[in-house]
ROSE-4610 file (N, C-alpha, C; in Angstrom, 1 decimal, always signed):
// ROSE-4610
residu = [M/M/M/A/A/A/L/L/L/L/L/L/A/A/A/W/W/W/Y/Y/Y/A/A/A/I/I/I/S/S/S/S/S/S/V/V/V/S/S/S/M/M/M/L/L/L/P/P/P/R/R/R/S/S/S/Y/Y/Y/A/A/A/Y/Y/Y/F/F/F/T/T/T/E/E/E/A/A/A/I/I/I/G/G/G/G/G/G/P/P/P/S/S/S/Q/Q/Q/G/G/G/W/W/W/R/R/R/Y/Y/Y/L/L/L/G/G/G/D/D/D/S/S/S/N/N/N/L/L/L/D/D/D/W/W/W/G/G/G/Q/Q/Q/D/D/D/L/L/L/L/L/L/T/T/T/A/A/A/K/K/K/Q/Q/Q/W/W/W/I/I/I/D/D/D/A/A/A/N/N/N/P/P/P/E/E/E/K/K/K/R/R/R/P/P/P/V/V/V/Y/Y/Y/L/L/L/V/V/V/Y/Y/Y/S/S/S/I/I/I/P/P/P/E/E/E/V/V/V/D/D/D/F/F/F/R/R/R/K/K/K/V/V/V/G/G/G/I/I/I/D/D/D/A/A/A/D/D/D/D/D/D/G/G/G/R/R/R/P/P/P/L/L/L/V/V/V/P/P/P/P/P/P/H/H/H/G/G/G/P/P/P/T/T/T/H/H/H/P/P/P/G/G/G/W/W/W/W/W/W/I/I/I/V/V/V/F/F/F/A/A/A/R/R/R/P/P/P/M/M/M/L/L/L/A/A/A/P/P/P/E/E/E/N/N/N/R/R/R/W/W/W/F/F/F/R/R/R/E/E/E/H/H/H/P/P/P/P/P/P/T/T/T/K/K/K/R/R/R/L/L/L/S/S/S/V/V/V/T/T/T/T/T/T/S/S/S/V/V/V/F/F/F/Q/Q/Q/I/I/I/T/T/T/N/N/N/A/A/A/D/D/D/L/L/L/Q/Q/Q/V/V/V/P/P/P/Q/Q/Q/K/K/K/S/S/S/S/S/S/A/A/A/V/V/V/E/E/E/V/V/V/A/A/A/P/P/P]
num = [1/1/1/2/2/2/3/3/3/4/4/4/5/5/5/6/6/6/7/7/7/8/8/8/9/9/9/10/10/10/11/11/11/12/12/12/13/13/13/14/14/14/15/15/15/16/16/16/17/17/17/18/18/18/19/19/19/20/20/20/21/21/21/22/22/22/23/23/23/24/24/24/25/25/25/26/26/26/27/27/27/28/28/28/29/29/29/30/30/30/31/31/31/32/32/32/33/33/33/34/34/34/35/35/35/36/36/36/37/37/37/38/38/38/39/39/39/40/40/40/41/41/41/42/42/42/43/43/43/44/44/44/45/45/45/46/46/46/47/47/47/48/48/48/49/49/49/50/50/50/51/51/51/52/52/52/53/53/53/54/54/54/55/55/55/56/56/56/57/57/57/58/58/58/59/59/59/60/60/60/61/61/61/62/62/62/63/63/63/64/64/64/65/65/65/66/66/66/67/67/67/68/68/68/69/69/69/70/70/70/71/71/71/72/72/72/73/73/73/74/74/74/75/75/75/76/76/76/77/77/77/78/78/78/79/79/79/80/80/80/81/81/81/82/82/82/83/83/83/84/84/84/85/85/85/86/86/86/87/87/87/88/88/88/89/89/89/90/90/90/91/91/91/92/92/92/93/93/93/94/94/94/95/95/95/96/96/96/97/97/97/98/98/98/99/99/99/100/100/100/101/101/101/102/102/102/103/103/103/104/104/104/105/105/105/106/106/106/107/107/107/108/108/108/109/109/109/110/110/110/111/111/111/112/112/112/113/113/113/114/114/114/115/115/115/116/116/116/117/117/117/118/118/118/119/119/119/120/120/120/121/121/121/122/122/122/123/123/123/124/124/124/125/125/125/126/126/126/127/127/127/128/128/128/129/129/129/130/130/130/131/131/131/132/132/132/133/133/133/134/134/134/135/135/135/136/136/136/137/137/137/138/138/138/139/139/139/140/140/140/141/141/141/142/142/142/143/143/143/144/144/144/145/145/145/146/146/146/147/147/147/148/148/148/149/149/149/150/150/150]
x = [+110.3/+111.7/+112.2/+111.9/+112.4/+111.7/+110.4/+110.0/+110.5/+110.9/+111.6/+113.0/+113.7/+114.9/+114.9/+113.9/+113.6/+113.2/+112.4/+112.0/+113.3/+114.1/+115.4/+116.2/+116.6/+117.4/+116.8/+115.6/+114.9/+115.0/+114.9/+114.9/+116.3/+117.4/+118.7/+119.2/+118.7/+119.2/+118.9/+118.2/+117.7/+118.6/+119.5/+120.3/+121.1/+121.6/+121.1/+119.9/+119.0/+117.7/+116.5/+116.8/+115.7/+114.3/+114.3/+112.9/+112.2/+112.7/+112.2/+111.8/+112.0/+111.7/+110.0/+109.8/+108.5/+108.4/+107.3/+107.1/+107.0/+107.4/+107.4/+105.9/+105.0/+103.6/+103.1/+103.7/+103.2/+104.2/+105.2/+106.1/+107.5/+107.6/+108.9/+109.3/+110.3/+110.9/+110.7/+110.9/+110.7/+109.2/+108.4/+106.9/+106.3/+107.1/+106.6/+106.0/+106.8/+106.3/+104.9/+104.4/+102.9/+102.0/+102.4/+101.6/+101.9/+103.1/+103.5/+104.2/+103.7/+104.4/+104.6/+103.7/+103.8/+104.1/+105.1/+105.5/+106.9/+107.4/+108.9/+109.8/+109.1/+109.9/+110.6/+110.2/+110.9/+110.8/+111.6/+111.9/+113.2/+113.8/+115.0/+116.2/+116.0/+117.2/+118.1/+117.6/+118.5/+119.0/+118.8/+119.4/+120.7/+121.6/+123.1/+123.4/+122.5/+122.6/+122.5/+121.5/+121.3/+122.7/+123.1/+124.2/+125.4/+125.6/+126.8/+126.5/+125.4/+125.2/+125.5/+125.0/+125.3/+126.7/+127.3/+128.8/+129.7/+129.2/+129.8/+129.6/+128.7/+128.2/+128.1/+129.2/+129.2/+128.8/+128.9/+128.6/+127.0/+126.3/+124.7/+124.2/+124.0/+123.4/+122.4/+121.3/+121.1/+120.4/+120.3/+119.8/+118.7/+117.6/+116.5/+115.9/+115.7/+115.2/+113.8/+113.1/+111.7/+111.7/+112.0/+112.6/+111.1/+111.3/+110.2/+110.0/+111.0/+110.8/+111.2/+110.2/+110.4/+111.0/+110.9/+111.3/+112.9/+113.5/+115.0/+115.5/+116.6/+117.1/+118.2/+118.1/+119.0/+120.3/+120.3/+121.5/+122.4/+121.9/+122.7/+123.5/+123.3/+124.4/+125.2/+125.2/+126.1/+125.7/+124.4/+123.8/+123.6/+124.2/+124.2/+123.1/+121.9/+120.7/+119.7/+118.8/+117.6/+116.3/+115.5/+114.3/+113.3/+113.0/+112.2/+110.7/+110.2/+108.8/+108.0/+108.5/+107.7/+107.7/+108.5/+108.6/+107.8/+106.9/+106.1/+104.6/+104.1/+102.6/+102.0/+100.5/+99.9/+100.4/+100.8/+101.3/+102.6/+103.3/+104.7/+105.8/+107.0/+108.1/+108.3/+108.7/+108.9/+110.3/+111.1/+112.5/+113.4/+114.2/+115.0/+116.2/+116.7/+117.8/+117.5/+118.2/+118.4/+117.4/+116.3/+115.4/+115.7/+115.9/+116.0/+114.5/+113.8/+112.6/+112.5/+112.1/+111.9/+110.6/+110.3/+109.2/+108.0/+108.1/+106.9/+106.2/+106.9/+106.3/+105.9/+106.3/+105.9/+104.4/+103.9/+102.3/+101.5/+102.2/+101.3/+100.8/+99.5/+99.0/+99.7/+100.5/+101.3/+102.5/+102.8/+104.0/+103.6/+102.4/+101.9/+102.8/+103.4/+104.3/+105.4/+106.0/+107.1/+106.6/+105.3/+104.8/+104.5/+104.3/+104.0/+105.2/+106.2/+107.5/+108.5/+109.2/+110.4/+111.5/+112.1/+113.3/+114.4/+115.3/+116.5/+117.5/+117.4/+118.2/+117.6/+117.7/+117.2/+118.4/+118.4/+119.4/+119.2/+118.0/+117.6/+116.2/+115.4/+114.1/+113.2/+113.8/+112.9/+113.6/+114.5/+115.0/+115.2/+114.5/+114.7/+115.4/+116.0/+116.5/+116.0/+115.6/+114.9/+115.7/+116.0/+116.6/+115.5/+115.2/+114.1/+114.9/+114.4/+114.9/+113.8/+114.2/+113.2/+112.2/+112.3/+111.3/+110.4/+110.8/+110.0/+109.1/+109.2/+108.5/+107.1/+106.1/+104.8/+104.1/+104.5/+103.9/+102.6/+101.5/+100.3/+100.3/+99.7/+99.6/+98.3/+98.5/+97.2/+96.6/+95.3/+94.7/+94.8/+95.1/+95.3/+94.1/+93.1/+91.8/+91.1/+90.5/+89.6/+88.2/+87.5/+86.0/+85.3/+84.4/+83.7/+82.2/+81.8/+80.4/+79.4/+78.3/+77.3/+76.6]
y = [+95.1/+95.4/+96.2/+95.8/+96.6/+97.9/+98.1/+99.5/+100.3/+99.7/+100.6/+101.1/+100.2/+100.6/+101.6/+101.5/+102.5/+103.7/+103.8/+105.1/+105.9/+104.9/+105.5/+106.0/+105.3/+105.9/+107.2/+107.0/+108.2/+109.4/+109.3/+110.4/+110.9/+110.0/+110.5/+111.2/+110.7/+111.3/+112.8/+113.4/+114.8/+115.5/+115.0/+115.7/+116.7/+117.9/+118.7/+119.2/+119.1/+119.8/+118.9/+118.2/+117.2/+117.9/+119.2/+120.0/+119.7/+119.4/+119.2/+117.9/+116.9/+115.6/+115.5/+114.6/+114.4/+113.0/+112.3/+110.9/+110.8/+109.6/+109.4/+109.3/+109.1/+109.0/+110.3/+111.4/+112.6/+113.2/+112.5/+112.8/+113.1/+112.9/+113.1/+114.6/+114.9/+116.2/+117.3/+116.8/+117.7/+118.3/+117.6/+118.1/+118.6/+118.6/+119.0/+120.4/+121.3/+122.7/+122.8/+122.0/+121.9/+121.9/+121.2/+120.9/+121.9/+122.4/+123.2/+124.4/+125.0/+126.2/+127.4/+127.7/+128.8/+128.4/+127.6/+127.0/+127.2/+126.4/+126.6/+126.1/+125.4/+124.8/+125.8/+127.2/+128.1/+129.5/+129.6/+130.9/+131.5/+131.2/+131.9/+131.1/+129.8/+128.9/+128.9/+128.7/+128.6/+129.9/+131.0/+132.2/+132.1/+131.7/+131.4/+130.3/+129.3/+128.4/+129.1/+130.0/+130.7/+131.6/+132.3/+133.1/+132.2/+131.0/+130.2/+129.8/+129.5/+129.2/+130.4/+131.5/+132.7/+133.1/+132.9/+133.3/+132.2/+131.0/+130.0/+130.0/+130.8/+130.8/+132.2/+133.0/+134.4/+134.6/+133.6/+133.7/+133.5/+133.2/+133.0/+134.4/+135.2/+136.5/+136.9/+137.8/+138.3/+137.2/+137.5/+136.5/+137.4/+136.8/+137.3/+136.4/+137.0/+136.2/+136.5/+135.3/+135.5/+134.8/+135.8/+135.3/+135.3/+134.6/+134.1/+135.2/+136.0/+137.0/+138.3/+139.1/+140.4/+141.4/+141.2/+142.2/+142.1/+141.0/+140.9/+141.3/+142.2/+142.7/+141.8/+140.8/+139.8/+140.5/+141.8/+142.3/+142.8/+142.9/+143.2/+142.1/+140.8/+139.6/+139.4/+140.4/+140.3/+139.4/+139.3/+138.6/+139.4/+139.1/+139.8/+139.4/+139.9/+139.5/+140.7/+140.7/+141.6/+140.9/+141.8/+141.3/+141.0/+139.7/+139.2/+139.4/+139.6/+139.6/+140.7/+141.8/+142.8/+142.5/+141.5/+141.1/+139.8/+139.3/+138.2/+138.4/+139.0/+139.1/+137.8/+137.7/+136.4/+135.4/+136.0/+135.1/+134.5/+135.0/+134.4/+135.5/+134.9/+136.0/+136.8/+138.1/+139.0/+139.2/+138.6/+138.9/+137.5/+137.4/+136.2/+136.3/+135.2/+135.1/+133.9/+133.9/+132.8/+133.3/+132.6/+132.8/+131.9/+132.4/+131.6/+131.8/+130.7/+130.8/+129.9/+130.5/+129.8/+129.3/+128.3/+127.5/+128.3/+129.2/+129.8/+130.7/+131.6/+132.4/+131.5/+130.3/+129.3/+129.1/+129.3/+129.0/+130.3/+131.4/+132.5/+132.4/+133.0/+132.9/+133.4/+134.6/+135.1/+134.3/+133.2/+132.4/+131.1/+131.0/+129.7/+129.2/+130.0/+129.7/+128.6/+129.0/+128.2/+126.9/+126.9/+125.6/+124.7/+125.2/+124.4/+124.0/+124.5/+124.1/+123.5/+122.5/+121.9/+122.8/+122.9/+123.7/+123.3/+124.2/+123.6/+123.0/+123.6/+123.0/+123.1/+122.2/+122.4/+122.5/+123.7/+123.9/+123.3/+123.0/+122.3/+122.1/+121.5/+121.2/+122.4/+123.6/+124.8/+125.9/+125.6/+126.6/+126.0/+126.5/+126.0/+127.2/+126.8/+127.6/+127.3/+128.4/+128.2/+129.1/+128.4/+129.3/+129.9/+131.1/+131.6/+132.2/+131.7/+132.3/+133.3/+133.9/+134.8/+133.9/+132.8/+131.7/+131.4/+131.4/+130.9/+132.0/+133.4/+134.5/+134.4/+134.6/+134.5/+135.9/+136.7/+138.1/+138.0/+138.5/+138.6/+139.5/+138.8/+139.4/+140.2/+141.5/+142.1/+141.7/+141.5/+141.1/+142.1/+141.6/+142.6/+142.5/+141.6/+141.6/+142.9/+143.1/+144.4/+143.9/+144.5/+144.1/+145.1/+144.5/+145.2/+145.3/+146.5/+146.6/+146.0/+145.3/+144.7/+146.0]
z = [+123.1/+123.4/+122.1/+120.9/+119.7/+119.5/+120.0/+119.9/+121.0/+122.1/+123.2/+122.7/+122.1/+121.5/+120.5/+119.5/+118.5/+119.1/+120.1/+120.8/+121.3/+122.2/+122.7/+121.7/+120.7/+119.6/+118.9/+118.6/+118.1/+118.9/+120.3/+121.2/+121.2/+121.4/+121.6/+120.3/+119.1/+117.9/+117.8/+118.8/+118.6/+119.5/+120.2/+121.0/+120.3/+120.7/+121.9/+121.8/+120.8/+120.5/+121.2/+122.2/+122.8/+122.9/+123.0/+123.0/+121.7/+120.7/+119.3/+119.0/+119.8/+119.6/+119.3/+118.3/+118.0/+117.5/+117.8/+117.4/+115.8/+115.4/+114.0/+113.5/+114.4/+114.0/+113.5/+113.8/+113.3/+112.1/+111.8/+110.8/+111.4/+112.6/+113.2/+113.5/+113.8/+114.3/+113.1/+111.9/+110.8/+110.6/+111.2/+111.0/+112.4/+113.4/+114.8/+114.8/+114.1/+114.1/+113.6/+112.8/+112.5/+113.7/+114.8/+116.0/+117.0/+117.3/+118.4/+117.9/+116.8/+116.3/+117.0/+118.0/+118.9/+120.2/+120.4/+121.6/+121.9/+122.9/+123.2/+122.1/+121.0/+120.0/+119.2/+119.1/+118.4/+119.2/+120.1/+120.8/+120.5/+119.2/+118.9/+119.1/+119.6/+119.9/+118.8/+117.5/+116.4/+115.6/+116.2/+115.7/+115.5/+116.4/+116.1/+115.0/+115.0/+113.8/+112.5/+112.4/+111.2/+110.9/+111.9/+111.8/+111.3/+111.8/+111.3/+109.9/+109.5/+108.1/+107.2/+107.6/+106.7/+106.7/+107.8/+107.9/+107.1/+107.0/+106.3/+104.6/+104.4/+103.0/+102.5/+102.3/+102.0/+100.5/+99.6/+98.2/+98.2/+99.2/+99.0/+99.6/+98.8/+99.0/+98.0/+98.2/+99.5/+100.5/+101.8/+102.7/+103.2/+103.5/+104.2/+105.2/+106.4/+107.7/+107.9/+108.0/+108.4/+109.9/+110.9/+112.2/+113.1/+114.2/+115.1/+116.1/+116.5/+117.6/+117.1/+116.6/+116.0/+116.9/+118.3/+119.2/+119.3/+118.8/+118.9/+117.5/+117.6/+116.3/+116.0/+115.1/+114.8/+114.2/+113.6/+113.2/+114.4/+115.7/+116.7/+117.2/+116.7/+117.1/+115.8/+114.9/+113.8/+112.6/+112.4/+111.3/+110.2/+109.1/+107.8/+106.9/+107.3/+106.6/+106.6/+105.8/+105.7/+106.3/+107.0/+107.5/+106.3/+106.2/+105.2/+105.3/+106.5/+106.8/+106.0/+105.7/+105.1/+103.4/+103.1/+101.7/+101.4/+102.2/+102.0/+101.9/+100.8/+100.7/+100.7/+100.5/+100.5/+99.4/+98.4/+97.2/+97.3/+98.3/+98.5/+98.5/+98.6/+98.6/+97.3/+97.4/+96.4/+95.8/+96.4/+96.2/+96.0/+95.1/+94.8/+96.0/+96.3/+97.3/+98.1/+99.2/+100.2/+101.5/+101.7/+102.8/+103.8/+105.1/+106.3/+107.0/+107.1/+107.8/+108.9/+110.1/+111.3/+111.5/+112.4/+112.6/+112.8/+113.9/+114.4/+113.4/+112.5/+111.4/+110.3/+110.2/+109.1/+109.1/+110.3/+110.4/+110.1/+109.9/+109.5/+108.1/+107.9/+106.5/+105.5/+105.8/+104.6/+104.2/+105.0/+104.8/+104.2/+103.6/+103.2/+102.1/+101.2/+100.2/+100.7/+101.9/+102.5/+103.0/+103.4/+103.8/+102.8/+101.6/+100.4/+99.5/+99.8/+99.0/+100.0/+99.4/+100.4/+100.4/+101.7/+101.8/+101.0/+100.6/+100.1/+101.0/+102.2/+103.2/+104.7/+105.4/+106.9/+107.7/+108.5/+109.3/+110.6/+111.1/+112.3/+112.1/+113.2/+113.0/+113.0/+113.4/+113.4/+112.4/+111.7/+110.9/+109.3/+108.3/+107.0/+106.1/+105.0/+104.1/+102.7/+102.1/+100.7/+99.8/+98.6/+97.6/+96.7/+96.7/+95.8/+94.6/+93.3/+92.1/+91.6/+90.5/+89.8/+89.4/+89.0/+88.4/+89.5/+90.8/+91.8/+92.3/+91.9/+92.4/+91.7/+92.4/+92.1/+92.2/+91.4/+91.4/+90.7/+91.4/+90.7/+89.3/+88.5/+87.1/+87.1/+86.4/+86.1/+84.8/+84.8/+83.5/+82.5/+81.3/+80.2/+79.2/+79.7/+78.9/+79.0/+78.0/+77.9/+77.9/+78.8/+79.0/+77.9/+77.1/+76.2/+76.5/+76.7/+77.2/+76.0/+76.3/+75.4/+74.7]
């Protein structure tokens, strides 16, 4: 009976995002994107959640979006952010600022940096905010060593 109550409370706690419920056995809703990253979990449902956060935090700029549906121009719904996708090479983000990353692109190889670092804030189970500082930037360094021929 206790397990049934636990399941019921756990499920209800996800409302209104019941589509994002995942059992605690896999890490709960915060880890569900790892299992169903390219599913109905992230089809842009939280785009307005990101807009609300951006509008409520005007001092947090610049904002970059790594958005899950590239065919949708998020600027047309009034989101004051830049497209972060071209600014994330394999070694991680190249610009400091506030990065809003959606679950579906989190699985892409070029977004490994975001998977390996905890978010600054979670807006929902599919949307995370990362504050990237200059110290966080991992720009590849060119070797200054000079090779000497034998």
